[in-house]
C-alpha positions in Angstrom: 11.9 -13.4 -7.7 11.7 -12.1 -4.2 8.8 -12.4 -1.9 7.0 -9.0 -0.7 8.2 -7.3 2.6 6.8 -8.3 5.4 7.6 -5.3 7.9 8.8 -2.0 7.3 12.9 -1.7 7.7 14.3 0.0 10.9 15.3 3.6 10.6 12.1 4.9 8.8 10.1 7.9 10.0 6.4 8.8 8.8 6.4 11.8 6.4 3.3 12.1 4.9 -0.4 10.8 5.3 -3.1 10.8 2.5 -6.7 11.9 2.9 -9.3 9.0 3.4 -10.3 7.3 0.2 -13.5 5.4 -0.1 -14.6 3.3 -3.0 -15.9 6.3 -4.8 -13.1 8.8 -4.0 -10.1 6.4 -4.6 -7.7 8.0 -7.3 -7.8 6.1 -10.6 -4.0 6.2 -10.2 -4.3 3.8 -7.2 -6.5 1.5 -9.1 -3.7 0.9 -11.8 -0.2 -0.3 -11.3 2.0 2.4 -10.0 5.2 2.7 -7.7 6.6 4.8 -5.1 10.0 6.6 -5.6 13.1 5.1 -4.4 13.5 5.0 -0.6 9.9 5.9 -0.1 7.8 3.1 1.7 4.1 3.1 2.4 1.7 1.3 4.7 -2.1 1.0 3.4 -4.4 1.3 6.5 -8.1 0.0 5.9 -10.3 1.9 8.4 -13.4 -0.1 7.4 -14.4 -2.5 4.8 -12.3 -4.6 2.5 -9.5 -3.6 0.0 -7.6 -5.9 -2.4 -3.8 -5.0 -2.6 -1.9 -6.6 -5.5 2.0 -6.4 -5.9 2.4 -6.8 -9.5 6.2 -5.9 -10.1 8.2 -8.6 -11.9 11.0 -8.4 -9.4 8.5 -10.0 -6.7 6.5 -13.1 -6.6 2.8 -12.4 -7.4 1.2 -11.6 -4.4 -2.5 -10.6 -3.4 -4.2 -10.0 -0.1 -7.4 -8.5 1.3 -6.6 -5.9 3.8 -9.5 -5.0 6.6 -9.0 -3.2 9.7 -8.1 -6.5 11.2 -5.5 -7.7 9.2 -3.0 -4.7 9.5 -1.5 -2.4 6.7 -0.5 -3.4 3.6 3.3 -2.8 2.9 4.4 -0.7 0.0 8.1 -1.2 -1.0 10.0 1.4 -3.0 9.7 1.4 -6.6 7.7 -2.0 -6.5 4.6 -1.8 -8.7 1.3 -2.3 -7.1 -2.6 -1.4 -7.0 -5.6 -1.6 -4.9 -9.0 -2.5 -5.6 -12.1 -1.7 -3.2 -14.2 -5.0 -2.5 -17.5 -2.8 -1.7 -17.7 -0.3 0.8 -14.2 0.8 1.9 -12.5 3.7 3.8 -8.6 3.7 3.9 -5.5 6.0 3.8 -1.7 5.6 3.0 0.9 6.6 5.0 4.4 7.5 3.7 7.8 6.8 5.3 11.5 7.7 4.4 14.8 7.0 6.3 15.9 9.2 8.8 19.2 10.2 7.5 
């Protein structure tokens, strides 16, 4: 098993940003295991509060962290299963990236 990525690879460009989500508006799909498409990376940015981010894909070592505004974003790798869980009041969004070619 490989450890989760610690940074985005070089050569990516931002292509889309989700709206803001709260503990009340987070889509159910984000609370369950899901994955991005091949070639699509993401950053989970917590604007306020705390958000558990878990990588659950069998191709990676089990990984869990608590994201806060101070912690920096969570990194979403292409095709790697993951989910989030609000830990009380939270506001966050997801920024998506793809290769520039």
